[in-house]
TIRO-805088 format. One record per residue: x, y, z of N, C-alpha, C in turn; residue in one letter; residue number from 1. Coordinates in steps of 0.2 Angstrom, whole numbers. Layout:
# TIRO-805088
{n.c1->X | n.c2->Y | n.c3->Z | ca.c1->X | ca.c2->Y | ca.c3->Z | c.c1->X | c.c2->Y | c.c3->Z | resn->a | resi->NUM}
...
***
This chain:
# TIRO-805088
{n.c1->489 | n.c2->664 | n.c3->1267 | ca.c1->492 | ca.c2->659 | ca.c3->1268 | c.c1->499 | c.c2->658 | c.c3->1267 | resn->r | resi->1}
{n.c1->501 | n.c2->661 | n.c3->1261 | ca.c1->508 | ca.c2->661 | ca.c3->1259 | c.c1->514 | c.c2->663 | c.c3->1263 | resn->k | resi->2}
{n.c1->510 | n.c2->670 | n.c3->1266 | ca.c1->513 | ca.c2->674 | ca.c3->1269 | c.c1->512 | c.c2->675 | c.c3->1277 | resn->h | resi->3}
{n.c1->508 | n.c2->670 | n.c3->1279 | ca.c1->505 | ca.c2->670 | ca.c3->1284 | c.c1->510 | c.c2->669 | c.c3->1290 | resn->l | resi->4}
{n.c1->517 | n.c2->666 | n.c3->1290 | ca.c1->521 | ca.c2->667 | ca.c3->1295 | c.c1->525 | c.c2->673 | c.c3->1296 | resn->q | resi->5}
{n.c1->526 | n.c2->676 | n.c3->1291 | ca.c1->528 | ca.c2->682 | ca.c3->1290 | c.c1->523 | c.c2->687 | c.c3->1295 | resn->a | resi->6}
{n.c1->517 | n.c2->686 | n.c3->1293 | ca.c1->511 | ca.c2->694 | ca.c3->1297 | c.c1->511 | c.c2->690 | c.c3->1305 | resn->y | resi->7}
{n.c1->512 | n.c2->682 | n.c3->1306 | ca.c1->512 | ca.c2->682 | ca.c3->1314 | c.c1->517 | c.c2->685 | c.c3->1317 | resn->l | resi->8}
{n.c1->524 | n.c2->682 | n.c3->1313 | ca.c1->530 | ca.c2->685 | ca.c3->1316 | c.c1->529 | c.c2->691 | c.c3->1319 | resn->d | resi->9}
{n.c1->527 | n.c2->697 | n.c3->1315 | ca.c1->526 | ca.c2->705 | ca.c3->1315 | c.c1->520 | c.c2->705 | c.c3->1322 | resn->e | resi->10}
{n.c1->516 | n.c2->701 | n.c3->1321 | ca.c1->511 | ca.c2->702 | ca.c3->1326 | c.c1->514 | c.c2->701 | c.c3->1333 | resn->f | resi->11}
{n.c1->516 | n.c2->694 | n.c3->1333 | ca.c1->520 | ca.c2->693 | ca.c3->1339 | c.c1->526 | c.c2->699 | c.c3->1342 | resn->v | resi->12}
{n.c1->530 | n.c2->701 | n.c3->1337 | ca.c1->534 | ca.c2->706 | ca.c3->1339 | c.c1->531 | c.c2->713 | c.c3->1342 | resn->f | resi->13}
{n.c1->525 | n.c2->714 | n.c3->1338 | ca.c1->522 | ca.c2->721 | ca.c3->1342 | c.c1->519 | c.c2->719 | c.c3->1348 | resn->r | resi->14}
{n.c1->516 | n.c2->715 | n.c3->1348 | ca.c1->511 | ca.c2->712 | ca.c3->1356 | c.c1->517 | c.c2->711 | c.c3->1361 | resn->f | resi->15}
{n.c1->522 | n.c2->708 | n.c3->1360 | ca.c1->527 | ca.c2->707 | ca.c3->1364 | c.c1->530 | c.c2->717 | c.c3->1369 | resn->n | resi->16}
{n.c1->529 | n.c2->719 | n.c3->1364 | ca.c1->531 | ca.c2->726 | ca.c3->1365 | c.c1->528 | c.c2->731 | c.c3->1366 | resn->r | resi->17}
{n.c1->521 | n.c2->729 | n.c3->1367 | ca.c1->516 | ca.c2->734 | ca.c3->1365 | c.c1->517 | c.c2->739 | c.c3->1373 | resn->r | resi->18}
{n.c1->519 | n.c2->737 | n.c3->1377 | ca.c1->518 | ca.c2->740 | ca.c3->1383 | c.c1->525 | c.c2->745 | c.c3->1384 | resn->r | resi->19}
{n.c1->530 | n.c2->744 | n.c3->1380 | ca.c1->536 | ca.c2->748 | ca.c3->1383 | c.c1->538 | c.c2->751 | c.c3->1375 | resn->t | resi->20}
{n.c1->537 | n.c2->756 | n.c3->1373 | ca.c1->537 | ca.c2->758 | ca.c3->1365 | c.c1->545 | c.c2->760 | c.c3->1364 | resn->r | resi->21}
{n.c1->548 | n.c2->762 | n.c3->1371 | ca.c1->555 | ca.c2->763 | ca.c3->1368 | c.c1->558 | c.c2->758 | c.c3->1368 | resn->h | resi->22}
{n.c1->557 | n.c2->751 | n.c3->1370 | ca.c1->560 | ca.c2->746 | ca.c3->1370 | c.c1->560 | c.c2->742 | c.c3->1365 | resn->a | resi->23}
{n.c1->554 | n.c2->745 | n.c3->1360 | ca.c1->551 | ca.c2->741 | ca.c3->1354 | c.c1->556 | c.c2->745 | c.c3->1350 | resn->a | resi->24}
{n.c1->556 | n.c2->752 | n.c3->1350 | ca.c1->561 | ca.c2->757 | ca.c3->1345 | c.c1->569 | c.c2->754 | c.c3->1345 | resn->f | resi->25}
{n.c1->572 | n.c2->753 | n.c3->1352 | ca.c1->578 | ca.c2->751 | ca.c3->1353 | c.c1->578 | c.c2->743 | c.c3->1349 | resn->r | resi->26}
{n.c1->574 | n.c2->740 | n.c3->1350 | ca.c1->573 | ca.c2->733 | ca.c3->1348 | c.c1->574 | c.c2->734 | c.c3->1340 | resn->s | resi->27}
{n.c1->570 | n.c2->737 | n.c3->1335 | ca.c1->570 | ca.c2->739 | ca.c3->1330 | c.c1->577 | c.c2->742 | c.c3->1328 | resn->l | resi->28}
{n.c1->579 | n.c2->746 | n.c3->1331 | ca.c1->586 | ca.c2->749 | ca.c3->1329 | c.c1->592 | c.c2->746 | c.c3->1327 | resn->l | resi->29}
{n.c1->591 | n.c2->741 | n.c3->1332 | ca.c1->595 | ca.c2->737 | ca.c3->1334 | c.c1->597 | c.c2->731 | c.c3->1329 | resn->g | resi->30}
{n.c1->589 | n.c2->729 | n.c3->1326 | ca.c1->590 | ca.c2->723 | ca.c3->1322 | c.c1->592 | c.c2->728 | c.c3->1315 | resn->i | resi->31}
{n.c1->590 | n.c2->734 | n.c3->1313 | ca.c1->591 | ca.c2->737 | ca.c3->1307 | c.c1->599 | c.c2->737 | c.c3->1308 | resn->v | resi->32}
{n.c1->602 | n.c2->741 | n.c3->1312 | ca.c1->610 | ca.c2->741 | ca.c3->1310 | c.c1->613 | c.c2->735 | c.c3->1310 | resn->t | resi->33}
{n.c1->611 | n.c2->731 | n.c3->1312 | ca.c1->615 | ca.c2->722 | ca.c3->1312 | c.c1->613 | c.c2->719 | c.c3->1306 | resn->t | resi->34}
{n.c1->608 | n.c2->720 | n.c3->1302 | ca.c1->606 | ca.c2->716 | ca.c3->1296 | c.c1->608 | c.c2->723 | c.c3->1289 | resn->k | resi->35}
{n.c1->608 | n.c2->719 | n.c3->1284 | ca.c1->610 | ca.c2->723 | ca.c3->1278 | c.c1->604 | c.c2->724 | c.c3->1276 | resn->g | resi->36}
{n.c1->603 | n.c2->727 | n.c3->1269 | ca.c1->597 | ca.c2->727 | ca.c3->1265 | c.c1->596 | c.c2->721 | c.c3->1262 | resn->p | resi->37}
{n.c1->589 | n.c2->720 | n.c3->1261 | ca.c1->587 | ca.c2->712 | ca.c3->1258 | c.c1->583 | c.c2->715 | c.c3->1251 | resn->i | resi->38}
{n.c1->584 | n.c2->710 | n.c3->1248 | ca.c1->582 | ca.c2->710 | ca.c3->1241 | c.c1->573 | c.c2->709 | c.c3->1242 | resn->t | resi->39}
{n.c1->570 | n.c2->711 | n.c3->1235 | ca.c1->563 | ca.c2->710 | ca.c3->1235 | c.c1->563 | c.c2->702 | c.c3->1235 | resn->y | resi->40}
{n.c1->566 | n.c2->698 | n.c3->1233 | ca.c1->566 | ca.c2->690 | ca.c3->1233 | c.c1->567 | c.c2->688 | c.c3->1238 | resn->d | resi->41}
{n.c1->572 | n.c2->690 | n.c3->1242 | ca.c1->572 | ca.c2->688 | ca.c3->1250 | c.c1->566 | c.c2->690 | c.c3->1255 | resn->m | resi->42}
{n.c1->563 | n.c2->695 | n.c3->1253 | ca.c1->558 | ca.c2->698 | ca.c3->1255 | c.c1->551 | c.c2->694 | c.c3->1255 | resn->l | resi->43}
{n.c1->551 | n.c2->691 | n.c3->1248 | ca.c1->544 | ca.c2->685 | ca.c3->1248 | c.c1->546 | c.c2->679 | c.c3->1248 | resn->i | resi->44}
{n.c1->552 | n.c2->677 | n.c3->1251 | ca.c1->555 | ca.c2->671 | ca.c3->1252 | c.c1->562 | c.c2->670 | c.c3->1257 | resn->a | resi->45}
{n.c1->558 | n.c2->672 | n.c3->1263 | ca.c1->561 | ca.c2->672 | ca.c3->1269 | c.c1->564 | c.c2->666 | c.c3->1270 | resn->p | resi->46}
{n.c1->565 | n.c2->659 | n.c3->1268 | ca.c1->567 | ca.c2->655 | ca.c3->1271 | c.c1->574 | c.c2->655 | c.c3->1266 | resn->e | resi->47}
{n.c1->573 | n.c2->659 | n.c3->1261 | ca.c1->580 | ca.c2->659 | ca.c3->1256 | c.c1->585 | c.c2->664 | c.c3->1258 | resn->a | resi->48}
{n.c1->583 | n.c2->668 | n.c3->1264 | ca.c1->589 | ca.c2->672 | ca.c3->1266 | c.c1->595 | c.c2->670 | c.c3->1269 | resn->k | resi->49}
{n.c1->595 | n.c2->664 | n.c3->1272 | ca.c1->601 | ca.c2->660 | ca.c3->1273 | c.c1->602 | c.c2->663 | c.c3->1279 | resn->g | resi->50}
***
């Protein structure tokens, strides 16, 4: 229950990109290159990322 939104976000991300694997890779690569690394605390409390 605590992490339900994170699981749903991941599911939606994958579902929306299920037919275009290259698009999924490009989207993921774009996200990774624009965001810095996150701490464990940021990972378990996404609303605190800012």
